[in-house]
N, C-alpha and C positions, 0 to 999 in steps of 0.2 A: 509310415507316411503320416505326417502331421495334418490334422484336419483343422482348418480355420473356421471359427464360429462367427457367424454374422449376427450382430445384435438384433437386427431387424427381423431375422428369421425366428428368433425366440420372443419377439414382441417387446423389446426394450430399446430405449434410446440410450445414448451415452450418458446423458444427464441423469436419467432414471437409475442407471447402474451405479454411477458415482454416488447418488443420493442413498441408495441401498447399502453400499459399502461403508460410507461414512456413518450411517445410522447404526449398522451392525457393530462397527468398531467402537463408537461412543457408548452403545448399550453394554458392550462387554467391559469397557473401562469403568463405567459408572454403576453398574448393577452386578450383584452376585446372585447366583441361584443356590438355593438350599432346599432340602426336602422338609416338608412340614411333618407334623405328627401323623398325619393321614397318608404320608408318602407322596403328596402332591408337591410338584416343584413350585417354589415361591421365590419372588424377587425381593431383594433388599439393597440398600445403598452399600456400595463397596467402600473399603477403607479410603481409597483414593477419592471417592465422591465426598465422603465425610470431611476429609482434610480440605478438599477444594471448597466445600461449603463454608467451613470455618474461616478459610483465608478470605473468601468473598465477603463474609460478614464483617471480619476485621477491617478489611479495606474500606467497606462502605461506612462503618462507624468512624474510622479515621477521617475520611473525606467529609462526612457530615459535621464532625467536630471541628475540623479545620475551617470549613465554611462558616459555621456558627461563630467561632472565635473571631473570624475576620469581619463578618458582615453584621451579624445579629447582636452579639453581646455588647459591642460598643453602643449600638443604638438603644438597647435596653437600659444600659447604665445612664446614658444621657436623658432618656425619658424619665427614669426614676428620679434623677437629680433635679430635673426641671418640673416634676409633677407638683401641681398645686392642689391642695385639698381644702374644701370649705364645708363647714358644718351645715347640716340641713335639719329642718323640722320633720315631723312625722309624715308630711305630705310631699317631701322632697324639695321644698322651697328653701333657698339659701338663707341662712339666718346667722351665720357666724363669720369670723374673719378668715381670710385666705392664709393658708400656711403652706410652705414648701414641704416636701416629704421629709427632709432632714429636720426641719423645725418641728414637724409633727412627731417624729421619732423621739426627739429630745424631750418634748412636752410629755409624751406618754411615759418615757423612762422616769422623768421626775415625778410624775403622778404615781407611778408604781412604787418607787422607792420611798415616797413620803406618805403613802397610804397608811392609815392607822390599822394595826392588827393586834390580836390578843397574844398571850404568852406562847401559843402554839404556832403563831405566824398566820393565822386564819383571819380573813376579813369578816365583817359583820354578816354578810350574806352566806358565808360558808361555815358558820359555827353556831351552835345552840348555846343560849345564855351567854352571849358574847359581851366581853368588857374590853374595850380598846385600851391598851396600856402603853403602846410604843409604835414607832414607825417601822415599816418593813425593813429598811436599811439597818436600823438599830437591832431588830430581831436577828437579821442575817449576821451582823457582827458578833452578837452574843452567841449564836449557834456556832460560828467559826471558832471563837475563843473556847467555847465548851468542848468542841471536838478536839482542838489542839491540846488543851489541858488534859482531857481524858486520854488521848493517845500517849502523851508524855508520861502520865501516871501509870498507865498499863505497862509501858516499856520499863519504867523504873521498878515496878513490882515484879516484873518478869526477871529482870536482872538480879534483884535482891533475892528472889525465890531461888534462882539458879545457884547463887553463892551460898545460901543457907543449906540447900539440898546437898551441895558438894561438901560443905563442912560437916554436916551430919553424917554423910556417907563415910567420910574419912574417919570420924570419931567411932562409928559403929565398927568399921573394919579393924581399927586398932584394938578396941575392946574385945572383939571376937578373936583376934590373934592372941591377946593376953589370956583369955579364957581357954583357948585351945592349947596354949603352952602349959597352963596349970593343970590341965586334965591329964590323967594317966590312965591309959587303957590297959587292963590286965585281962588276959585270956587264960582260963583254966579249963583243963580237960579232965574228965572223970572216967 
């Protein structure tokens, strides 16, 4: 004979039972039990939980990136392009002409390239016993040419060295073969 259990008799409502069942099922899906070194049962994230966390992080990152691309980045680009900078004195009072950000970048790039440097490419403030001999752009061109010529010379020497080594090896092999042919080995037993 089947006995029907009334939830009220055991002190549970249907909602409480559902909550306990769902809680137990999710706990079993998301957590793994393992024994520690002391033999105590410990909980850790299950492989399913780790995969779920990775998927959630990926989805969040994609959503944030999409929103930033759509709403924030165009606004930032506009603000940078329309940004005006003005030189100030040490008290913060405006003392120079207004420049757009692009004009400022161009001005700084020109100043950087035309700054006088020594033979090592160092400015007066960065070198001891400094003698300015050239602009930075001239120094950079010289460095690039030096690197290109040095690389080409190293490659040419490597190629020539390989050819010479190969020729010497063949000559030595021929001489050894000649010497080997001219030698006669005689074995005597007593």
